[in-house]
C-alpha positions in Angstrom: -55.8 81.2 -29.4 -54.4 80.8 -25.9 -56.0 77.4 -25.0 -55.6 74.4 -27.2 -57.8 71.9 -25.4 -59.3 69.0 -27.3 -63.0 68.3 -27.4 -62.8 65.8 -24.5 -60.7 68.2 -22.4 -63.3 71.0 -23.1 -66.1 68.7 -21.7 -64.1 68.4 -18.5 -64.1 72.1 -17.8 -66.1 73.3 -14.9 -68.8 75.9 -15.5 -66.6 78.6 -14.0 -63.6 77.6 -16.1 -65.7 77.6 -19.3 -67.2 81.0 -18.5 -63.9 82.5 -17.7 -62.4 81.2 -20.9 -65.5 82.3 -22.9 -65.2 85.8 -21.4 -61.5 85.9 -22.4 -62.3 84.8 -26.0 -65.0 87.5 -26.2 -62.6 90.1 -24.9 -60.1 89.1 -27.6 -62.8 89.2 -30.3 -64.1 92.5 -29.1 -60.6 94.1 -28.9 -57.9 94.3 -31.4 -56.0 91.3 -30.0 -56.7 88.9 -32.9 -56.3 89.1 -36.6 -58.9 88.0 -39.1 -57.2 84.6 -39.6 -57.8 83.8 -35.9 -61.3 85.1 -35.8 -62.9 81.9 -37.1 -61.1 79.7 -34.6 -62.0 82.1 -31.7 -65.6 82.1 -32.7 -65.6 78.3 -32.9 -64.1 78.1 -29.5 -66.6 80.5 -28.1 -69.4 78.4 -29.5 -68.0 75.3 -27.9 -67.6 77.0 -24.5 -71.1 78.5 -24.7 -72.6 75.0 -25.4 -70.7 73.6 -22.4 -72.1 76.3 -20.2 -75.7 75.7 -21.5 -75.4 72.0 -20.9 -74.2 72.5 -17.4 -77.0 75.0 -16.6 -79.6 72.5 -18.0 -78.1 69.7 -16.0 -78.2 71.9 -12.8 -81.8 72.8 -13.5 -82.8 69.2 -13.8 -81.0 68.3 -10.6 -82.6 71.2 -8.7 -86.1 70.3 -10.0 -85.6 66.7 -8.9 -84.5 67.8 -5.5 -87.5 70.1 -5.1 -89.9 67.4 -6.3 -88.4 65.0 -3.8 -88.8 67.5 -1.0 -92.4 68.2 -1.9 -93.1 64.4 -2.1 -91.5 63.8 1.3 -93.6 66.7 2.7 -96.8 65.4 1.2 -96.1 61.9 2.5 -95.6 63.0 6.1 -98.6 65.4 6.2 -98.6 68.7 8.0 -96.0 69.1 10.7 -98.5 70.6 13.2 -102.3 70.7 13.0 -103.5 74.1 12.1 -105.7 75.8 14.6 -109.0 77.1 13.4 -109.1 80.8 12.9 -111.8 82.8 14.8 -113.7 83.2 11.6 -114.0 79.5 11.2 -115.2 78.8 14.7 -118.9 78.4 15.2 -120.6 81.3 16.9 -121.7 80.7 20.5 -125.2 81.3 21.7 -124.0 84.5 23.5 -122.7 85.9 20.2 -126.2 85.6 18.7 -127.6 87.8 21.3 -125.5 90.7 20.0 -127.4 90.8 16.7 -129.2 94.1 16.5 -132.4 92.8 14.8 
């Protein structure tokens, strides 16, 4: 295995670094670069890296959801930015409009 990071070092990897290393491990597993003795270690490393990526994605999802909720709350607190004009269909008909009725 090309990277001998400890568990705490692995947790410090960025998402991009973890993905890059995971892809490298998967290429080695998929190719003929490792022997059967290394396969277990490589699969263990891949599982670690995959879990790191999943945790980072979940954390990002939570952060994005919180930001969106905050934006929605701020928008609801301030009300509409501009009053909406009534559409012609919602405006009451004038007396002149009633004269155009054919019956």
